[in-house]
C-alpha positions as CSV (number, residue, x, y, z in Angstrom):
1,M,-4.4,63.8,6.2
2,D,-2.9,63.9,9.7
3,G,-0.5,60.9,9.2
4,E,-2.4,58.8,11.8
5,M,-3.7,55.4,11.1
6,H,-7.5,55.2,11.6
7,P,-9.4,51.9,11.9
8,P,-11.7,51.1,9.0
9,V,-15.2,52.5,9.2
10,Q,-18.0,49.9,9.3
11,P,-21.3,51.6,8.9
12,A,-24.5,49.8,9.8
13,G,-25.6,47.4,7.1
14,S,-22.1,46.9,5.6
15,S,-22.3,43.1,6.2
16,S,-25.5,43.0,4.3
17,S,-23.9,44.8,1.4
18,G,-21.1,42.2,1.4
19,M,-23.7,39.5,1.3
20,M,-25.5,41.2,-1.5
21,A,-22.3,41.5,-3.5
22,R,-21.5,37.7,-3.0
23,L,-25.1,36.8,-4.0
24,T,-24.8,39.0,-7.1
25,L,-21.5,37.4,-8.1
26,S,-23.0,33.9,-7.5
27,A,-26.0,34.7,-9.7
28,L,-23.8,36.0,-12.4
29,D,-21.7,32.9,-12.3
30,R,-24.9,30.8,-12.7
31,L,-26.1,33.0,-15.6
32,T,-22.9,32.4,-17.5
33,E,-23.7,28.7,-17.4
34,D,-27.2,29.2,-18.9
35,P,-27.3,32.1,-21.4
36,S,-31.0,31.8,-21.9
37,S,-31.6,33.2,-18.4
38,W,-30.5,36.6,-19.7
39,S,-33.8,36.9,-21.6
40,E,-35.8,37.1,-18.4
41,P,-36.6,40.7,-17.3
42,V,-36.5,39.8,-13.6
43,V,-32.8,38.9,-14.0
44,H,-32.1,42.4,-15.2
45,R,-34.1,44.0,-12.4
46,A,-32.4,41.8,-9.8
47,L,-29.0,42.7,-11.0
48,L,-29.8,46.4,-11.1
49,I,-31.2,46.4,-7.6
50,S,-28.4,44.4,-6.1
51,G,-25.8,46.6,-8.0
52,L,-27.4,49.8,-6.7
53,S,-27.5,48.4,-3.1
54,V,-23.7,47.6,-3.2
55,L,-23.0,51.0,-4.8
56,L,-25.0,52.9,-2.1
57,S,-23.3,50.9,0.7
58,S,-19.9,51.7,-0.8
59,L,-20.7,55.3,-0.9
60,A,-21.8,55.3,2.7
61,I,-18.5,53.7,3.7
62,L,-16.6,56.3,1.7
63,E,-18.6,59.1,3.2
64,A,-18.1,57.8,6.8
65,H,-14.4,57.4,6.2
66,S,-14.0,60.9,4.7
67,G,-15.9,62.3,7.7
68,Q,-13.5,60.6,10.0
69,Q,-10.6,62.3,8.2
70,L,-11.8,65.8,9.0
């Protein structure tokens, strides 16, 4: 690290990953109110897809930030 402060990196699509994370948390909140919803396979697929989307976006932010440090 060079000791300088760098502005946060905002790669393309980062706002959509934030929205996806909020939607996922909202869906999980609703699922806790109706446990029978967990038996639906589409719920598991939706959570998996949204979780992977947030993970990939997070990795892109980390990669862009580490590239900025070099």
